[in-house]
C-alpha positions as CSV (number, residue, x, y, z in Angstrom):
1,M,-75.4,-28.9,96.2
2,N,-79.2,-28.9,96.6
3,G,-79.2,-25.3,96.0
4,M,-77.3,-25.7,92.8
5,V,-79.9,-28.3,91.5
6,A,-82.7,-25.9,92.4
7,L,-81.0,-23.0,90.5
8,A,-80.4,-25.3,87.4
9,R,-84.1,-26.4,87.5
10,L,-85.1,-22.6,87.7
11,L,-83.0,-21.8,84.8
12,E,-84.4,-24.8,82.9
13,G,-87.8,-23.6,83.7
14,L,-87.1,-20.1,82.4
15,R,-86.3,-21.6,79.1
16,H,-89.2,-23.9,78.7
17,D,-92.0,-22.9,81.1
18,P,-94.1,-19.9,80.0
19,A,-95.5,-19.7,83.6
20,E,-92.1,-19.2,84.9
21,R,-91.3,-16.5,82.4
22,R,-94.6,-14.8,83.4
23,R,-93.5,-15.0,86.9
24,V,-90.1,-13.3,86.2
25,L,-92.0,-10.6,84.1
26,R,-94.3,-10.0,87.1
27,F,-91.3,-9.9,89.5
28,G,-89.7,-7.2,87.2
29,L,-92.9,-5.1,87.2
30,V,-93.2,-5.5,90.9
31,G,-89.6,-4.8,91.3
32,I,-90.0,-1.6,89.4
33,A,-93.1,-0.5,91.6
34,N,-91.0,-1.4,94.7
35,T,-88.0,0.6,93.3
36,I,-90.1,3.6,92.7
37,N,-91.8,3.2,96.1
38,G,-88.3,3.0,97.8
39,V,-87.0,5.9,96.0
40,L,-90.1,8.0,96.7
41,L,-90.1,7.0,100.4
42,F,-86.3,7.9,100.6
43,A,-87.0,11.2,99.0
44,A,-89.9,11.9,101.4
45,F,-87.8,10.9,104.4
46,Y,-84.7,12.8,103.3
47,A,-86.8,15.9,102.6
48,A,-88.3,15.6,106.2
49,L,-85.2,14.6,108.1
50,G,-82.2,15.8,106.2
51,N,-80.1,12.8,107.0
52,H,-79.5,10.3,104.1
53,I,-78.6,7.3,106.5
54,I,-81.9,7.7,108.6
55,A,-83.8,8.4,105.4
56,A,-82.6,5.2,103.8
57,L,-83.3,3.1,107.0
58,A,-86.9,4.5,107.4
59,A,-87.7,4.0,103.6
60,A,-86.2,0.4,103.8
61,V,-88.5,-0.6,106.6
62,L,-91.7,0.6,104.8
63,A,-90.5,-0.6,101.4
64,I,-89.8,-4.1,102.8
65,L,-93.4,-4.3,104.3
66,I,-95.0,-3.2,101.1
67,G,-92.7,-5.2,98.9
68,F,-93.5,-8.3,100.7
69,L,-97.3,-8.0,100.2
70,L,-96.8,-7.1,96.5
71,T,-94.1,-9.8,95.7
72,G,-96.0,-12.5,97.6
73,H,-99.4,-11.9,96.2
74,A,-98.7,-10.5,92.6
75,V,-95.6,-12.5,91.9
76,F,-95.8,-15.9,93.7
77,G,-99.5,-16.0,94.6
78,F,-99.2,-16.6,98.4
79,V,-97.8,-15.3,101.6
80,S,-97.2,-17.0,104.9
81,W,-95.6,-16.2,108.3
82,R,-92.6,-18.3,107.3
83,S,-92.2,-16.4,104.1
84,F,-92.7,-13.0,105.8
85,L,-89.8,-13.8,108.3
86,L,-87.5,-15.0,105.5
87,Y,-88.3,-12.0,103.4
88,V,-87.7,-9.6,106.2
89,L,-84.4,-11.2,107.1
90,W,-83.4,-11.3,103.3
91,Y,-84.3,-7.6,102.7
92,A,-82.9,-6.4,105.9
93,G,-79.5,-7.5,104.4
94,L,-80.5,-5.9,101.1
95,A,-81.5,-2.7,102.9
96,T,-78.0,-2.7,104.5
97,L,-76.4,-3.0,101.2
98,N,-78.5,-0.3,99.9
99,M,-77.6,2.1,102.9
100,V,-73.9,1.3,102.3
101,T,-74.2,1.9,98.5
102,I,-76.0,5.2,98.9
103,D,-73.6,6.4,101.5
104,A,-70.6,5.4,99.3
105,W,-72.2,7.4,96.4
106,V,-72.8,10.4,98.7
107,R,-69.1,10.3,100.0
108,V,-67.9,10.7,96.4
109,G,-70.1,13.6,95.8
110,V,-73.2,12.2,94.4
111,N,-76.5,13.8,95.3
112,P,-78.4,11.6,97.8
113,Y,-81.5,11.4,95.6
114,L,-79.4,10.2,92.5
115,A,-77.4,8.0,94.9
116,S,-80.7,6.3,96.0
117,V,-81.6,5.6,92.2
118,L,-78.0,4.3,91.4
119,A,-78.2,1.8,94.3
120,A,-81.7,0.5,93.6
121,P,-80.9,-2.0,90.7
122,V,-77.9,-3.6,92.4
123,V,-79.8,-6.5,93.9
124,M,-82.5,-7.4,91.3
125,V,-81.3,-10.7,90.0
126,A,-80.1,-12.0,93.3
127,S,-83.6,-10.9,94.7
128,Y,-85.5,-13.0,92.3
129,I,-83.4,-16.1,92.8
130,V,-83.6,-15.9,96.7
131,N,-87.3,-15.2,96.5
132,R,-88.1,-17.9,94.1
133,L,-85.8,-20.6,95.5
134,L,-86.2,-19.9,99.2
135,I,-88.7,-17.5,100.4
136,F,-91.7,-18.2,98.2
137,R,-90.9,-21.8,97.4
138,R,-93.8,-24.2,97.7
139,P,-93.4,-28.0,98.5
140,G,-93.7,-29.9,95.3
141,D,-92.9,-27.1,92.9
142,G,-90.1,-29.1,91.4
143,L,-87.2,-26.8,92.5
144,A,-86.1,-28.7,95.6
């Protein structure tokens, strides 16, 4: 139930708090940068290795590290070892979803490069919510 209260407060903040709206905008911009980064990393690894599964895994590892620093600093204004651990765990799950989605597209005949682009936006909304409410939440921010 505590998570539902936090989500309700977050949604309320989006309606009334300009700082929260700016945070969402920054998250979107960082997400675009992270998506481009992930797609380019996938393309580079796929071109070098010729295997879409290994390419997706290698790209995910680097994209997670770069994404943590960008998201933590540019969106939420801080990073910590706790947030790093949670971020890695969360994005390991998302990377798995990404690999499975890319593979599903490839199995139905979609080019692996396009499959990577099609898989990228699947997790954006869930990512913001988890990042804001769990990973980069600060004590006393009113969301708990």
